[in-house]
C-alpha positions in Angstrom: -40.1 -29.9 15.2 -41.1 -26.9 17.5 -44.5 -28.3 17.8 -42.9 -31.1 20.0 -42.3 -28.9 22.9 -40.0 -26.4 24.6 -36.3 -27.3 24.4 -34.2 -27.0 27.6 -30.7 -27.8 26.2 -28.9 -29.1 22.9 -25.7 -31.0 23.3 -23.9 -31.4 19.8 -21.5 -34.2 19.7 -18.3 -33.7 18.0 -15.3 -35.7 17.2 -11.8 -35.4 18.6 -10.9 -32.6 15.9 -13.9 -30.5 16.8 -16.2 -31.4 13.7 -19.9 -32.1 14.2 -20.7 -35.7 13.9 -24.4 -35.5 13.0 -25.6 -36.4 16.7 -27.2 -34.3 19.2 -28.6 -34.8 22.8 -31.5 -32.6 23.1 -33.3 -32.2 26.5 -36.8 -31.0 26.6 -38.6 -29.1 29.6 -41.4 -31.7 29.7 -42.1 -35.3 29.1 -44.6 -34.6 26.9 -42.0 -32.9 24.5 -40.3 -36.2 24.5 -43.1 -38.2 23.7 -43.9 -35.7 20.7 -40.4 -35.6 19.1 -40.3 -39.4 19.1 -43.2 -39.3 16.4 -40.5 -37.4 14.1 -38.4 -40.9 13.8 -37.7 -41.5 10.4 -38.8 -38.2 9.0 -36.9 -36.2 6.6 -35.2 -33.1 8.0 -33.6 -30.9 5.4 -33.5 -33.8 2.9 -31.8 -36.1 5.5 -33.2 -39.1 7.6 -33.8 -38.6 11.3 -33.0 -41.2 13.7 -34.6 -40.3 17.2 -34.3 -42.3 20.2 -34.6 -41.8 24.0 -31.2 -41.3 25.5 -29.8 -44.1 27.6 -27.0 -43.1 29.7 -25.9 -46.6 30.1 -25.7 -47.5 26.7 -22.2 -47.5 25.3 -19.0 -45.9 26.6 -17.8 -47.2 30.0 -20.6 -48.8 31.5 -20.7 -51.4 34.1 -20.8 -54.4 31.8 -20.7 -58.0 33.1 -17.9 -57.5 35.5 -18.3 -55.8 38.7 -14.8 -54.9 39.4 -14.2 -57.0 42.3 -11.1 -59.1 40.9 -10.2 -62.6 42.1 -7.2 -61.7 44.0 -4.5 -64.6 45.1 -5.5 -67.6 46.4 -4.3 -66.7 50.0 -6.3 -63.2 50.0 -9.6 -65.0 49.4 -10.3 -65.6 53.2 -11.4 -69.2 52.7 -10.2 -72.2 54.6 -6.8 -72.2 56.4 -4.9 -69.8 54.0 -2.1 -72.2 53.3 
């Protein structure tokens, strides 16, 4: 995979007990490196299939989802009408 380009950083993901879970986030120095590594998707590396995807920081975790955190508040605090 060294043909893909120069690696800037590798962050290996671990479980709560500190063991490697088989996933890593690899940062390349150039966009060309990213394009090249995507060609390795599905290839066997040391006998194990490799699933390579472009990282999306908005996928999973505590993203925005559908809500916008505005809440509905009580009827009186909505500021509509006479407030009775």
